[in-house]
C-alpha positions as CSV (number, residue, x, y, z in Angstrom):
1,M,-4.8,0.3,22.7
2,A,-5.1,-1.1,26.2
3,A,-7.5,-4.0,26.8
4,F,-9.9,-4.0,29.8
5,C,-12.8,-6.3,30.6
6,K,-15.6,-7.8,32.5
7,S,-18.0,-8.5,35.3
8,Q,-20.5,-6.5,37.4
9,P,-19.9,-3.1,39.0
10,T,-17.2,-3.2,41.6
11,T,-17.7,-2.5,45.3
12,E,-15.9,0.7,44.8
13,A,-18.3,1.8,42.1
14,L,-21.3,1.2,44.4
15,M,-20.0,3.3,47.3
16,S,-21.9,6.5,46.9
17,E,-19.8,8.5,49.5
18,S,-16.4,7.0,48.8
19,T,-13.5,9.4,48.7
20,T,-11.5,7.0,46.6
21,P,-12.0,7.6,42.8
22,I,-13.5,4.7,40.9
23,E,-10.7,2.8,39.0
24,A,-13.0,1.7,36.2
25,I,-16.7,1.1,35.6
26,T,-17.3,-2.5,34.5
27,G,-20.4,-4.5,33.7
28,S,-21.8,-7.4,31.8
29,V,-25.2,-8.0,30.2
30,M,-26.8,-11.0,28.5
31,S,-29.2,-10.9,25.6
32,P,-30.3,-13.0,22.6
33,S,-28.4,-12.2,19.4
34,H,-30.8,-10.0,17.5
35,F,-31.8,-10.4,13.8
36,D,-30.3,-7.1,12.7
37,W,-26.9,-7.6,14.4
38,L,-25.8,-10.5,12.1
39,D,-25.1,-10.8,8.4
40,M,-26.1,-13.8,6.2
41,K,-22.9,-15.6,7.3
42,Y,-24.0,-15.2,11.0
43,R,-21.2,-12.8,11.9
44,V,-21.6,-9.5,13.7
45,R,-21.9,-6.6,11.2
46,M,-19.8,-3.5,11.7
47,R,-22.9,-1.3,11.6
48,A,-24.3,-3.3,14.6
49,F,-21.5,-2.6,17.0
50,V,-22.5,1.0,18.0
51,S,-26.1,0.1,19.0
52,L,-25.0,-3.3,20.4
53,C,-22.1,-2.1,22.6
54,M,-22.6,1.6,23.5
55,P,-26.0,1.5,25.3
56,P,-24.8,-0.9,28.1
57,V,-21.7,1.2,28.6
58,F,-23.5,4.5,29.0
59,S,-26.4,3.0,30.9
60,N,-23.9,1.7,33.5
61,L,-22.1,5.1,33.5
62,E,-25.3,7.0,34.0
63,S,-26.2,4.8,37.0
64,Q,-23.0,6.0,38.7
65,I,-22.2,9.4,37.2
66,K,-24.7,12.2,36.6
67,M,-24.2,12.4,32.9
68,M,-27.5,14.1,32.2
69,A,-26.4,16.9,34.6
70,L,-23.3,17.3,32.5
71,R,-25.4,17.6,29.4
72,K,-27.5,20.3,31.0
73,Q,-24.2,22.2,31.6
74,G,-23.3,21.8,27.9
75,Y,-20.8,18.9,28.2
76,A,-21.1,15.8,26.1
77,P,-19.0,12.8,25.3
78,I,-18.4,13.0,21.5
79,M,-17.2,10.0,19.6
80,Y,-13.6,10.5,18.5
81,F,-12.3,7.0,17.6
82,L,-13.8,3.5,17.1
83,D,-12.1,0.1,16.7
84,F,-14.4,-2.8,16.0
85,R,-13.4,-6.4,15.3
86,S,-15.8,-9.1,14.1
87,G,-15.0,-12.8,14.5
88,T,-14.8,-15.1,11.6
89,T,-16.8,-18.0,13.2
90,P,-20.6,-18.0,12.6
91,I,-22.5,-17.5,15.9
92,A,-25.9,-18.9,17.0
93,F,-28.9,-16.7,16.2
94,G,-31.3,-16.1,19.1
95,R,-29.0,-17.7,21.6
96,A,-27.4,-15.8,24.6
97,L,-24.8,-13.2,23.7
98,E,-22.6,-12.0,26.6
99,N,-21.6,-8.4,26.3
100,S,-18.9,-7.3,28.9
101,H,-17.5,-3.9,29.1
102,T,-15.0,-1.7,31.0
103,L,-14.8,2.1,30.9
104,R,-12.1,4.5,32.2
105,L,-11.5,8.2,32.3
106,C,-8.3,9.1,30.5
107,R,-6.2,12.2,29.7
108,S,-3.9,12.5,26.7
109,A,-0.5,13.6,27.9
110,A,0.4,15.2,24.6
111,E,-2.9,17.0,23.9
112,Q,-4.4,17.3,27.5
113,R,-7.7,16.1,26.2
114,V,-10.1,14.4,28.6
115,F,-11.9,11.4,27.3
116,L,-13.7,8.1,28.1
117,H,-12.1,4.9,26.9
118,S,-14.4,1.9,26.7
119,R,-13.8,-1.7,25.6
120,S,-16.5,-4.3,25.1
121,V,-16.0,-8.0,24.5
122,L,-18.8,-10.1,22.9
123,R,-19.0,-13.8,23.5
124,A,-21.6,-16.1,22.0
125,K,-22.2,-19.7,21.1
126,S,-21.0,-20.9,17.7
127,R,-23.6,-21.8,15.2
128,S,-24.8,-25.4,15.3
129,H,-26.6,-25.6,11.9
130,G,-26.0,-24.3,8.4
131,P,-27.6,-21.3,6.7
132,E,-30.3,-23.5,5.3
133,A,-31.8,-23.7,8.8
134,L,-32.6,-20.0,8.5
135,G,-31.5,-19.2,12.1
136,Y,-32.6,-22.3,13.9
137,D,-30.0,-23.3,16.4
138,D,-30.0,-26.1,19.1
139,G,-27.6,-24.2,21.3
140,S,-25.0,-27.0,21.3
141,G,-22.1,-24.8,20.0
142,E,-19.2,-23.8,22.2
143,M,-18.8,-20.2,23.6
144,I,-16.5,-18.2,21.5
145,E,-15.4,-14.5,21.2
146,A,-17.7,-13.0,18.6
147,G,-16.2,-9.5,18.5
148,T,-14.7,-6.6,20.4
149,A,-15.3,-2.9,20.4
150,E,-13.1,0.0,21.6
151,A,-14.2,3.6,21.7
152,L,-12.8,7.0,22.7
153,H,-15.4,9.6,23.6
154,V,-13.8,13.1,24.0
155,I,-15.5,15.3,26.6
156,T,-16.3,18.5,24.8
157,R,-18.7,21.5,24.9
158,P,-20.2,21.2,21.4
159,M,-22.5,24.2,21.6
160,A,-19.8,26.6,23.0
161,P,-18.2,29.3,20.9
162,P,-15.2,28.2,18.8
163,G,-12.1,28.1,20.9
164,E,-14.1,27.2,24.0
165,R,-15.2,23.7,23.1
166,Q,-12.2,21.7,24.2
167,V,-12.3,20.4,27.8
168,T,-8.9,20.1,29.5
169,T,-10.1,19.6,33.1
170,A,-12.6,16.9,34.0
171,P,-16.0,18.3,35.1
172,E,-16.8,17.8,38.8
173,E,-19.2,14.9,38.1
174,L,-16.5,12.9,36.2
175,R,-14.0,13.4,39.1
176,L,-15.6,10.4,40.8
177,L,-13.6,8.4,38.2
178,K,-9.9,7.9,38.5
179,E,-8.0,9.7,35.8
180,H,-5.6,7.5,33.8
181,A,-2.7,8.8,31.8
182,W,-2.8,8.0,28.0
183,D,0.8,8.0,27.2
184,G,0.7,6.9,23.5
185,P,-0.4,9.0,20.6
186,M,-4.1,9.7,20.0
187,P,-5.4,8.0,16.9
188,S,-5.3,10.4,14.0
189,I,-5.8,10.5,10.2
190,E,-2.1,10.7,9.8
191,N,-1.3,7.5,11.7
192,L,-4.2,5.6,10.2
193,S,-3.6,6.5,6.5
194,V,-0.3,4.7,6.1
195,P,-0.4,2.2,3.2
196,P,-0.3,-1.4,4.5
197,E,3.1,-3.0,4.0
198,G,3.2,-5.7,1.3
199,Y,-0.2,-4.8,-0.1
200,E,-1.0,-3.9,-3.8
201,R,-3.1,-0.8,-4.5
202,L,-6.0,-1.7,-6.8
203,D,-7.6,0.3,-9.5
204,L,-11.2,1.1,-8.7
205,G,-12.1,3.3,-11.7
206,A,-15.3,5.3,-11.2
207,W,-16.1,3.3,-8.0
208,A,-13.4,5.1,-6.0
209,E,-15.6,8.2,-5.2
210,R,-19.2,8.9,-4.4
211,T,-20.9,12.2,-3.6
212,D,-24.0,12.6,-1.4
213,V,-25.7,14.9,1.1
214,W,-26.6,14.6,4.8
215,G,-30.1,15.1,6.1
216,I,-32.0,15.3,9.4
217,P,-32.5,11.4,9.5
218,N,-28.7,11.1,9.6
219,T,-28.4,13.1,12.8
220,D,-28.7,12.7,16.6
221,I,-29.3,14.8,19.7
222,N,-25.6,15.9,19.7
223,Q,-26.7,18.2,16.8
224,H,-24.7,16.6,14.0
225,V,-24.5,13.4,11.9
226,N,-24.6,10.2,14.0
227,V,-21.6,8.0,14.1
228,Q,-23.5,4.9,12.8
229,E,-23.9,6.7,9.5
230,Y,-20.2,6.8,8.9
231,V,-19.8,3.1,9.9
232,R,-22.6,2.1,7.6
233,G,-21.1,4.3,4.8
234,G,-17.7,2.6,5.3
235,E,-19.2,-0.9,4.8
236,N,-21.0,0.3,1.6
237,A,-17.8,2.0,0.3
238,F,-15.9,-1.3,0.8
239,T,-18.5,-3.1,-1.2
240,R,-18.3,-0.5,-4.0
241,A,-14.5,-0.8,-4.0
242,L,-14.6,-4.6,-4.2
243,H,-16.9,-4.3,-7.2
244,G,-14.7,-1.7,-8.9
245,A,-11.7,-4.0,-8.4
246,G,-13.6,-7.1,-9.7
247,L,-13.2,-9.0,-6.4
248,P,-15.8,-11.5,-5.1
249,I,-18.2,-9.5,-2.9
250,A,-20.3,-12.5,-1.7
251,R,-17.1,-14.1,-0.3
252,H,-15.8,-11.1,1.5
253,H,-16.0,-10.6,5.3
254,I,-15.1,-7.3,7.0
255,T,-13.0,-8.3,10.0
256,R,-12.1,-4.9,11.5
257,A,-13.2,-1.3,11.3
258,R,-11.3,1.8,12.6
259,L,-12.7,5.3,12.3
260,V,-11.4,8.6,13.5
261,F,-13.6,11.7,13.6
262,R,-12.1,15.2,13.1
263,R,-15.0,17.4,12.3
264,P,-18.8,16.7,12.4
265,F,-21.1,17.0,9.4
266,F,-24.5,18.8,9.6
267,P,-27.8,18.5,7.6
268,G,-27.6,20.0,4.2
269,Q,-23.9,19.5,3.8
270,T,-22.7,17.7,0.7
271,Y,-19.8,15.4,0.9
272,M,-17.6,13.0,-1.0
273,I,-16.4,9.6,0.2
274,R,-13.1,8.8,-1.5
275,A,-11.7,5.3,-1.2
276,T,-8.5,3.4,-1.8
277,L,-8.4,-0.4,-1.8
278,Y,-5.3,-2.6,-1.1
279,R,-4.9,-6.3,-1.4
280,R,-2.4,-9.0,-0.3
281,D,-3.3,-12.5,-1.2
282,N,-6.8,-13.0,0.4
283,A,-6.5,-10.0,2.8
284,T,-7.9,-6.6,1.9
285,Q,-7.8,-3.1,3.3
286,L,-10.0,-0.1,2.5
287,Q,-8.9,3.4,3.4
288,A,-11.5,6.1,2.9
289,G,-12.2,9.7,3.8
290,Y,-15.4,11.7,4.2
291,Y,-14.6,15.1,2.5
292,A,-16.8,18.2,2.9
293,L,-17.6,19.6,-0.5
294,E,-16.9,23.3,-0.8
295,N,-18.2,24.9,-4.0
296,G,-18.5,21.4,-5.5
297,K,-14.8,20.5,-4.7
298,P,-13.6,18.3,-1.8
299,A,-11.8,19.9,1.1
300,E,-8.0,19.2,1.3
301,R,-8.4,17.1,4.5
302,P,-11.1,14.6,5.3
303,S,-13.5,15.4,8.1
304,S,-13.4,11.8,9.2
305,F,-11.3,8.8,8.1
306,L,-11.7,5.1,8.2
307,V,-9.6,1.9,7.7
308,Y,-11.5,-1.3,7.2
309,D,-9.8,-4.7,7.0
310,G,-11.3,-7.8,5.3
311,I,-10.7,-11.2,4.0
312,I,-11.8,-13.1,0.9
313,E,-12.9,-16.5,2.1
314,D,-12.8,-19.8,0.4
315,E,-15.7,-20.6,-1.9
316,N,-16.8,-23.5,0.3
317,A,-17.0,-21.3,3.5
318,R,-20.4,-21.4,5.1
């Protein structure tokens, strides 16, 4: 996926009457690293990326494009794909974290789908003290990249009748943005579910599957289960898989998470998350699908699919 980045809104973006479409919406915010963003090793958790990276992107977008007007017309940007990367160097708690983003309007040449592509880059100071300091940091660490987040939000009409939900022409409000061609294939279950080369598939026993049910607390205003629930579920599935394979959970760090969403889940739906774990030396990869249960049996295809990469760290790693 293409990489974009940085800075404050451009002069183009601030011209309210410009006839030239905005190339991209860019911005940068600074905030202290919050308690719930970091794990005990002081790295960004996968479940933190959505709430950390998406609000600045959409706040900036709303300041220039009438997104609420689009919602009133029945249009919404629905999450289609996520790609998060968490750095391996511990970062300073409570110290400034720089969150820079770029967002572009794109169209898939193959599928004629209109979507928003965002990329966020997180930079923070490296941790200056060990975990025994319980978060105290003197701020002397160097600035490093703490993580990145890419997202594809497909513009759709989620409440329209079946067959009328896909949007192939950008709504008028979005035409203020320049439309960029997306020449490569769209992320899909098929191109994510390829077994990693050189990895061994591990036996997970009973820990390979888990059934559950979605409720109202799992949902959001888009009228279905919120994306963070899938991210969090993937982290938990990775932990269960490591346990089933007998690998050291306390030394394992998830370095990357990719998720593709095909169909939403709704309150009251039961589902199964089915996982496969691969290992090569100290590298791990989890592949898992969320399957809707129909009469107690999982559907043939997953409604959403994830690939998480990890690393088993040295016992002395702090």
